[in-house]
C-alpha positions in Angstrom: -0.3 0.1 -0.2 1.5 3.5 -1.0 2.1 5.8 1.7 -0.7 8.4 0.4 -3.4 5.5 1.2 -1.8 4.7 4.5 -2.4 8.4 5.2 -5.9 8.6 4.1 -6.5 5.6 6.0 -5.2 7.5 9.1 -7.5 10.4 8.5 -10.5 8.3 8.4 -9.6 6.0 11.0 -8.0 7.9 14.2 -8.0 4.9 16.0 -5.6 3.1 13.6 -3.2 5.8 13.8 -3.2 5.5 18.1 -2.7 2.1 17.5 0.0 2.7 15.2 1.9 5.3 17.5 0.9 4.2 21.0 3.9 2.7 22.9 4.1 -1.2 23.3 3.5 -2.1 26.7 6.7 -2.6 29.1 6.9 -5.6 31.4 3.6 -7.3 33.2 0.4 -5.1 33.3 -1.9 -4.3 36.4 -5.1 -5.9 36.1 -8.7 -3.9 36.0 -8.8 -4.5 39.6 -5.5 -3.1 40.2 -5.9 0.1 38.6 -9.0 0.4 40.4 -7.2 -0.3 43.9 -4.5 2.1 42.7 -7.0 5.2 42.3 -8.4 4.3 45.9 -5.0 4.9 47.4 -6.3 4.9 50.8 -8.7 2.5 53.2 -9.3 1.2 56.7 -9.0 -1.9 58.6 -11.0 -2.5 61.6 -10.0 -4.8 64.5 -12.9 -5.6 66.8 -13.5 -8.8 68.3 -13.7 -10.6 72.1 -9.8 -9.9 71.9 -10.9 -6.4 72.5 -12.7 -6.9 75.9 -9.6 -9.0 76.9 -7.3 -6.0 76.4 -5.1 -8.4 74.3 -3.4 -7.8 71.0 -4.1 -11.4 69.6 -6.6 -13.3 71.7 -6.0 -17.1 72.5 -9.1 -18.3 71.4 -10.5 -18.8 74.7 -12.9 -16.1 75.6 -16.1 -17.3 76.5 -18.5 -15.5 73.7 -20.8 -14.0 76.6 -18.1 -11.0 76.9 -18.8 -9.6 73.4 -21.6 -7.4 73.9 -20.7 -3.9 72.9 -23.3 -1.6 74.2 -23.0 1.2 71.8 -22.0 -0.3 68.8 -22.0 2.5 66.0 -20.8 1.3 62.8 -22.0 4.5 61.3 -19.6 6.3 63.7 -16.8 4.5 62.6 -17.4 4.5 58.9 -18.1 8.2 59.1 -15.2 8.9 60.9 -12.9 6.8 58.1 -14.6 9.0 55.3 -13.8 12.1 57.1 -10.1 11.1 56.6 -10.3 10.9 53.1 -10.3 7.1 53.4 -11.9 5.3 50.4 -12.7 2.0 51.8 -13.3 -0.1 54.9 -12.3 -3.8 55.7 -13.9 -5.4 58.3 -12.0 -8.4 60.6 -14.7 -10.9 60.2 -12.4 -13.5 62.3 -8.9 -12.7 63.8 -6.5 -15.4 65.1 -8.9 -15.9 68.2 -11.4 -17.5 65.8 -14.5 -15.4 66.7 -16.7 -14.9 63.7 -18.6 -11.4 63.6 -21.3 -13.0 61.3 -23.4 -16.0 62.2 -21.6 -18.5 60.2 -22.9 -22.4 59.6 -19.0 -23.5 60.3 -18.8 -22.9 63.8 -20.5 -22.1 67.3 -17.9 -19.3 68.1 -19.6 -16.3 66.6 -21.8 -13.6 67.5 -24.4 -16.0 67.2 -23.1 -16.9 70.8 -22.9 -13.8 72.1 -25.6 -11.8 74.1 -25.1 -8.8 71.3 -28.5 -8.6 70.0 -29.7 -11.7 71.3 -27.5 -13.6 69.1 -28.9 -12.6 66.3 -27.2 -9.9 65.0 -24.4 -9.7 62.1 -21.6 -7.2 62.5 -20.2 -7.9 59.0 -23.4 -6.8 57.5 -23.8 -3.8 59.8 -20.0 -2.6 58.8 -20.9 -3.1 55.0 -24.2 -1.1 55.3 -22.2 1.5 57.2 -19.7 1.5 54.5 -22.1 1.8 51.8 -23.9 4.8 53.8 -20.8 6.4 54.2 -19.6 6.3 50.2 -17.2 3.6 51.3 -16.0 0.4 49.2 -16.4 -2.7 51.9 -14.0 -5.4 52.2 -13.3 -8.8 54.5 -10.5 -9.8 56.5 -10.6 -13.8 57.2 -7.8 -14.8 59.5 -6.6 -18.6 58.2 -5.3 -19.2 61.8 -7.4 -19.9 64.4 -7.1 -20.3 68.1 -10.2 -21.6 69.3 -11.1 -24.4 66.3 -10.0 -27.6 67.6 -10.2 -28.9 64.2 -6.9 -26.8 63.3 -4.2 -28.5 61.7 -6.7 -31.1 60.4 -8.4 -31.3 56.7 -11.7 -30.5 58.4 -10.4 -27.7 59.5 -9.2 -26.0 56.0 -12.7 -27.2 54.3 -14.2 -25.1 57.3 -12.2 -22.6 56.6 -13.2 -22.4 53.0 -16.9 -22.4 53.6 -16.1 -19.4 55.9 -14.7 -17.6 53.0 -17.5 -19.1 50.6 -20.2 -17.2 53.1 -18.0 -14.0 52.8 -17.6 -13.9 49.4 -21.7 -14.4 49.0 -23.5 -12.5 51.2 -22.3 -9.0 51.3 -22.3 -7.3 48.3 -19.6 -6.6 45.7 -16.0 -6.5 47.6 -12.9 -4.4 47.0 -10.6 -7.0 48.7 -10.3 -10.3 50.5 -7.5 -10.4 53.1 -5.4 -12.7 54.2 -2.9 -12.8 56.8 0.3 -14.5 56.9 0.4 -15.7 60.7 -0.2 -19.2 60.5 0.1 -21.8 63.4 1.2 -21.7 67.1 -0.4 -21.9 70.5 -4.0 -22.0 71.1 -6.7 -22.8 72.9 -8.0 -24.7 70.2 -11.3 -25.3 72.1 -9.6 -26.8 75.5 -6.8 -28.7 73.6 -4.0 -26.0 75.1 -1.2 -26.9 72.8 1.1 -25.6 70.0 0.3 -26.8 66.3 2.1 -26.4 63.6 1.3 -27.0 59.9 3.0 -27.2 56.5 1.9 -23.7 55.3 3.0 -24.3 51.6 0.2 -27.0 51.3 -2.1 -26.9 54.1 -4.7 -24.3 52.8 -4.2 -25.1 49.1 -4.3 -21.5 48.5 -3.7 -21.6 44.4 -5.7 -24.7 44.1 -8.9 -24.3 45.9 -8.9 -21.1 48.3 -7.9 -18.1 46.3 -10.2 -19.6 43.4 -13.2 -19.0 45.5 -12.4 -15.4 45.5 -11.8 -15.3 41.7 -15.1 -17.0 41.1 -17.3 -15.2 43.4 -15.8 -11.8 43.9 -13.7 -11.0 40.5 -12.7 -7.2 41.3 -11.7 -8.4 44.7 -7.9 -7.5 45.5 -6.5 -11.0 47.3 -3.9 -9.2 49.8 -1.4 -11.8 51.4 2.3 -11.3 52.3 3.1 -12.5 48.7 0.2 -11.3 46.6 -1.1 -12.5 44.2 -3.0 -9.0 43.8 -1.0 -6.8 46.5 1.6 -7.4 48.7 2.7 -6.9 52.4 5.1 -3.7 52.4 7.3 -6.0 54.7 6.7 -3.8 58.2 3.7 -2.5 60.1 5.3 1.2 60.1 3.2 2.0 57.0 6.2 3.1 55.1 7.3 1.8 51.4 11.1 1.7 50.6 12.5 4.7 48.7 12.4 2.5 45.8 9.3 0.5 45.5 8.4 -1.1 42.3 4.9 -2.1 41.6 6.3 -5.8 40.1 7.5 -8.2 42.1 9.3 -11.9 41.6 8.2 -13.6 45.0 11.2 -15.6 46.9 9.8 -18.8 48.4 11.6 -19.9 51.9 12.1 -23.3 50.4 13.1 -23.4 46.8 10.8 -24.9 44.2 7.9 -24.6 46.2 5.5 -21.7 45.4 5.5 -18.8 48.0 2.3 -18.7 50.0 1.3 -16.8 53.1 3.5 -17.1 55.7 5.9 -19.1 53.7 7.7 -16.0 52.2 11.2 -14.8 51.8 10.4 -10.9 52.7 13.7 -9.4 51.8 12.2 -8.1 48.6 9.0 -6.7 49.8 9.6 -3.1 50.8 11.4 -2.6 47.5 9.6 -5.2 45.1 11.4 -6.3 42.2 12.5 -4.0 38.8 10.9 -5.6 35.9 9.3 -8.6 37.9 7.3 -11.3 37.2 4.3 -10.4 38.5 2.4 -6.7 39.3 2.1 -6.9 43.2 2.5 -3.6 44.1 2.6 -2.8 48.0 -0.1 -2.2 50.6 1.2 -0.4 53.8 -0.8 -1.6 56.5 -0.7 0.4 59.7 -2.3 0.8 63.0 -3.4 4.3 64.2 -2.3 3.7 67.8 0.5 1.4 68.8 -1.6 -1.8 68.3 -4.0 -3.3 66.0 -6.7 -3.6 69.0 -7.8 -0.9 71.5 -5.9 -0.6 75.0 -6.8 2.3 76.8 -3.8 3.1 77.9 -3.0 4.0 74.3 -5.7 6.6 73.9 -3.2 9.5 74.1 -0.7 7.6 71.5 -3.1 7.9 68.8 -1.3 9.2 65.6 -1.3 12.8 64.9 -2.6 13.8 61.4 1.2 15.1 60.6 2.3 11.3 61.4 -0.6 10.0 59.2 0.5 12.4 56.7 4.2 11.3 56.7 2.9 7.8 56.5 0.8 8.5 53.5 4.1 10.3 51.6 5.9 6.9 52.3 3.3 4.7 51.2 0.7 6.4 48.6 3.6 8.5 47.4 5.9 5.5 46.6 3.4 3.6 44.7 1.5 1.9 47.1 -1.6 2.0 49.2 -2.4 3.2 52.5 -4.0 0.4 54.8 -5.0 2.4 58.4 -6.0 0.0 61.2 -8.7 1.5 63.5 -9.7 0.1 66.7 -13.1 0.6 68.3 -13.3 0.6 72.3 -15.5 -2.2 74.1 -18.4 -0.1 73.7 -18.1 -0.7 70.0 -17.5 3.2 69.3 -14.2 4.8 68.2 -12.3 7.0 71.1 -12.8 10.7 70.7 -8.9 11.2 70.0 -9.1 8.4 66.9 -12.2 10.4 65.6 -10.6 13.6 65.9 -7.5 12.8 64.3 -9.0 11.4 61.4 -10.7 14.2 60.7 -7.7 16.9 60.9 -5.9 14.5 58.9 -8.8 14.4 56.1 -8.6 18.5 56.1 -4.6 18.5 55.9 -4.8 16.1 52.9 -7.8 17.8 51.3 -6.1 21.5 51.7 -2.6 20.1 50.5 -3.7 18.3 47.2 -7.1 20.8 46.5 -4.7 23.5 45.0 -2.2 22.3 42.0 0.2 24.7 41.9 1.2 23.6 38.4 -2.0 24.2 37.2 -2.0 26.6 34.0 1.7 25.6 33.3 3.1 25.5 29.9 5.9 22.8 28.8 8.3 22.0 26.0 9.7 18.5 25.7 13.4 17.7 24.0 11.2 15.1 22.0 7.4 14.4 21.5 6.5 11.1 20.0 6.2 11.4 16.1 5.2 15.1 17.1 1.5 13.6 18.0 -0.5 16.1 19.9 -1.9 12.7 21.5 1.2 12.4 23.4 2.0 16.3 23.9 3.3 17.6 27.0 -0.3 19.2 27.9 -1.2 15.8 29.1 0.8 16.5 31.9 -1.7 19.0 33.3 -5.1 17.4 32.9 -5.8 15.6 35.8 -6.1 12.4 34.0 -3.7 9.6 35.2 -4.0 7.9 32.0 -3.5 10.5 29.2 0.1 10.8 29.1 3.5 12.5 27.4 5.7 10.2 25.7 8.8 10.3 23.6 9.8 8.4 20.6 11.0 4.8 21.2 14.9 5.8 20.0 14.6 8.6 22.7 15.2 6.9 26.1 16.2 10.1 28.1 14.1 13.2 27.5 13.7 16.3 29.4 10.6 18.6 29.7 11.0 22.0 30.6 8.2 23.7 32.4 7.0 27.2 33.0 4.4 27.9 35.8 1.5 30.6 35.2 3.5 32.7 37.8 6.0 32.0 40.5 5.1 29.6 43.3 5.9 28.3 46.5 5.8 24.5 46.9 7.7 21.8 48.9 6.0 18.6 47.0 6.2 17.7 43.5 4.1 14.7 42.2 4.8 12.4 39.1 2.6 9.8 38.1 3.1 7.2 35.0 0.4 5.7 32.8 0.8 2.1 34.4 -1.7 0.8 31.9 1.6 0.6 29.9 3.5 -1.1 32.7 5.9 0.7 35.2 8.8 2.4 32.3 10.7 4.8 34.5 13.6 4.0 36.3 13.9 7.6 37.8 14.0 11.0 37.2 15.7 14.2 38.4 13.9 17.8 38.9 16.0 21.2 38.2 14.9 24.2 39.1 15.9 27.8 37.6 17.3 30.2 39.7 19.8 33.1 39.3 20.0 32.6 35.7 20.9 28.9 35.6 19.4 25.3 36.1 20.3 24.0 39.9 19.3 20.5 41.0 16.4 20.5 43.0 15.1 16.7 43.8 15.6 13.2 42.2 13.2 9.9 42.6 13.3 6.4 41.5 10.3 3.6 40.6 7.5 6.4 39.8 4.7 3.9 39.0 1.1 4.7 39.5 2.0 8.0 42.0 5.1 9.6 43.3 5.4 12.3 45.9 8.8 13.8 46.4 8.9 16.3 49.5 11.7 18.7 49.5 13.5 19.5 52.8 12.6 23.1 52.6 9.9 24.9 50.3 11.1 26.5 47.2 9.7 29.3 45.1 10.3 29.0 41.2 8.7 29.9 37.9 10.7 27.4 36.3 11.3 23.8 36.3 13.3 20.9 34.2 12.3 17.2 34.4 14.9 14.6 33.4 13.5 11.1 32.7 15.4 7.7 32.2 13.8 5.1 31.0 14.6 1.7 29.1 11.9 2.2 26.9 9.9 5.4 25.8 8.7 7.1 29.0 5.1 7.7 29.5 4.4 10.4 31.8 0.9 11.3 32.8 0.9 13.6 35.7 3.4 16.6 36.9 1.6 18.7 40.2 3.1 21.0 42.7 1.5 21.3 46.1 2.4 22.9 49.4 1.7 20.9 52.5 -0.8 22.3 54.7 0.1 23.2 58.3 -1.4 21.0 61.2 -1.5 22.2 65.0 -3.6 19.4 65.9 -2.7 18.1 69.5 -4.3 15.7 71.9 -4.6 16.3 75.7 -2.2 14.4 77.0 -3.1 12.5 80.2 0.7 10.9 81.2 0.5 7.9 83.6 2.5 8.6 86.5 5.6 6.7 86.6 9.1 6.1 88.7 11.7 8.6 87.1 14.2 6.6 84.8 17.4 7.7 86.8 16.2 6.0 89.9 15.7 2.6 88.5 18.7 0.4 89.3 19.0 -2.7 87.0 20.8 -5.4 88.9 23.6 -6.3 86.5 27.1 -6.5 86.4 26.9 -5.0 82.8 27.6 -1.4 82.7 25.6 -1.0 79.2 22.4 -2.0 81.1 21.6 1.7 81.9 20.8 2.0 77.9 17.5 0.4 79.1 16.5 3.1 81.2 18.1 6.2 79.5 15.0 8.0 78.1 16.2 7.0 74.6 14.4 4.1 72.8 17.1 4.5 70.0 19.6 2.5 72.7 19.5 -1.1 73.2 20.9 -3.0 76.0 21.8 -6.6 74.7 22.6 -9.3 77.3 23.0 -13.1 77.9 20.9 -13.9 80.5 22.4 -16.2 83.1 20.6 -19.7 84.0 18.2 -17.6 86.1 16.9 -16.1 82.8 15.9 -13.0 84.1 16.3 -9.3 84.7 15.8 -7.7 88.3 15.0 -4.3 89.0 15.4 -2.3 91.8 13.4 0.6 92.9 14.3 3.3 94.9 11.8 2.4 97.8 8.7 0.2 98.1 6.2 1.4 95.8 2.6 0.7 94.9 2.9 -0.1 91.0 0.6 -0.8 88.7 2.4 -2.2 86.1 5.2 -1.6 83.8 6.1 -1.3 79.8 8.8 -3.0 77.8 10.2 -1.1 74.4 11.7 -3.8 72.0 14.6 -2.3 69.8 14.0 -0.3 67.4 16.2 -1.1 64.7 14.0 -3.6 63.2 16.2 -6.7 64.5 14.7 -9.2 66.5 17.6 -10.3 68.3 16.6 -11.1 71.9 12.9 -9.9 71.6 10.5 -11.8 73.9 7.4 -12.9 72.9 6.3 -14.5 75.9 6.9 -13.1 79.4 6.2 -13.5 83.2 6.7 -10.7 85.5 7.2 -11.1 89.2 7.4 -8.6 92.2 9.2 -8.5 95.7 9.4 -6.3 98.5 12.7 -7.8 100.2 14.1 -9.5 97.1 13.5 -13.1 98.5 10.1 -13.8 98.5 8.6 -13.4 95.2 5.2 -13.7 93.4 4.1 -13.7 89.9 1.7 -10.7 89.0 1.4 -10.6 85.5 2.2 -13.2 82.2 1.5 -13.4 78.9 2.7 -12.9 75.3 3.5 -10.1 73.0 1.5 -10.8 70.1 2.4 -9.4 66.6 6.0 -8.1 68.1 7.9 -9.5 65.2 6.1 -7.3 63.0 5.1 -4.3 65.2 7.7 -3.5 67.6 5.9 -0.9 69.6 6.0 -0.5 73.3 4.2 -3.3 75.0 2.3 -2.5 78.3 1.5 -4.8 80.9 -0.6 -3.7 83.4 -1.4 -5.8 86.9 -4.9 -7.0 87.9 -4.1 -5.3 91.2 -1.6 -2.5 92.1 1.6 -4.7 93.7 3.6 -3.2 96.7 7.2 -3.9 95.2 10.6 -3.1 95.9 11.9 -5.3 93.3 11.0 -6.4 89.8 11.5 -9.3 87.8 11.0 -9.2 84.0 11.2 -12.9 82.6 11.4 -13.6 78.9 9.9 -17.1 78.8 10.1 -17.4 74.8 12.4 -15.0 72.8 12.2 -14.6 68.8 16.0 -15.7 68.4 18.1 -17.3 70.8 16.3 -18.0 74.2 19.5 -17.1 75.9 19.6 -13.6 74.5 17.8 -10.4 75.4 17.5 -7.1 74.4 15.6 -3.8 75.6 15.4 -0.2 74.3 13.4 1.1 77.8 11.5 -0.2 80.8 9.1 2.2 82.6 7.6 1.4 85.8 3.9 2.6 86.5 2.9 4.1 89.8 -0.5 4.2 91.0 
């Protein structure tokens, strides 16, 4: 066919022109449900089970269903608070590790049907669903695979029952945006009265790929499946809510055991924060983080709710690094969020709205060093049209184009937002941004792994009229967005209600190790590491006999697990000779969420000496580490 005929055909069929000129996709691509998920950016996760009433972080599965009776349960208050924060979805923890089901399941009697709440006729999952929809939120469910109550756990019967539970949730609660599966599987439990530790072969027990996830795919095709390894989104590898500075949306999962497919709880998490450049699958990072130190409500954490500024930092390091932000909310035993949680969420929503409602690059003009085939379809104008999928592109042989941007007038900003058209893959390796100042171009900022969303926070606000963006990619880049913002200030503060505690310089750790002072130096960045003697305890002497109500243990904050206890016992003594146990338990989830662990005694105790006994340690049982101890007075 002659060139003149090709041109005539192109004029008659514009779609043919687009097909001829659009860059070829690069690498793996996101699915339709993943695109929708990226657009959501933020959602919440609600932990509320009998564990709340036990003041624990992980329930043991032994709670009597009769304790579950929230007198003021208000799902609308919870959903409204989430919506006020700008969150787009709500996930109900339909069953946590304690095994208690928030819906009247046919698979077990350990559910709301056996509780006094609504005379056993309630369905809390349905209530959360309705409240979500009433407040404009998408709805999803979390279903723990581990069940510390079910006596069948570890047998085929339980795995079958788990799939029945999943089927019920996928069938009876409308369209779901996610099916969330925790990686915690196996360990100590009540197991219907058979108190013991049970282990399973995580790679085969649940038959995730063969039987379990296909239930979600069939019944909820648009639901994103979460586990630490995907298949739709991955755990970011921590519970601080931070993705790595470089965090690719693509991932090649690593199995702990070579030759076996990676499954929840059986994955090498070394590349989860960063992803894999050119990875085998599109599995972006979900950054989960609780609004409080713990996922469940604890009264002594009321003054430790994250502030709007803390939440905004998480937003920048999750959504701003190509992932999504999943914030854990914890209702009180009465079934409502505490006022501090509600107020902080609303103030965070106001801060986000105030920051991003005014794009300071609006009205800008741009000139690129190269435009793909000089076609207006790929013009620089697409950077400013608020469409995530219209884009600027260069010719196939131009891999490092630059774009000079002139603002409508000089602007002061401290945030730069960049986005790719991820429908064509994650193409850009990195970007550099220059600013025109004093008659020349000067480096301003740089970033890697742009993807669905990249927010670059400048150390200080900058005032400028002209900027230049350099793109670096292995194929023609497809940049869809360039925007500038100024972070809105937030002076939000909580009313502090500090617990009375003994001054750190008055605490004496009885040890021959001079470094033990690091455990009481008011600095949680220092760590005391020690090898325990055959007695395996740490002894603390108070300045005098005091009436104490509890203590706290702050684990090391360097993200190492060496010496961190998972189970503990606390003993007190007046004379240092006769001792009695006043508390014991487990530090649930401390491996993933190494926050301060509060130990409250059932009754106040007279004591001159305290022993902290680490009964089980995440690493070697002979090792012990601590960042800080605190002792609380009545």
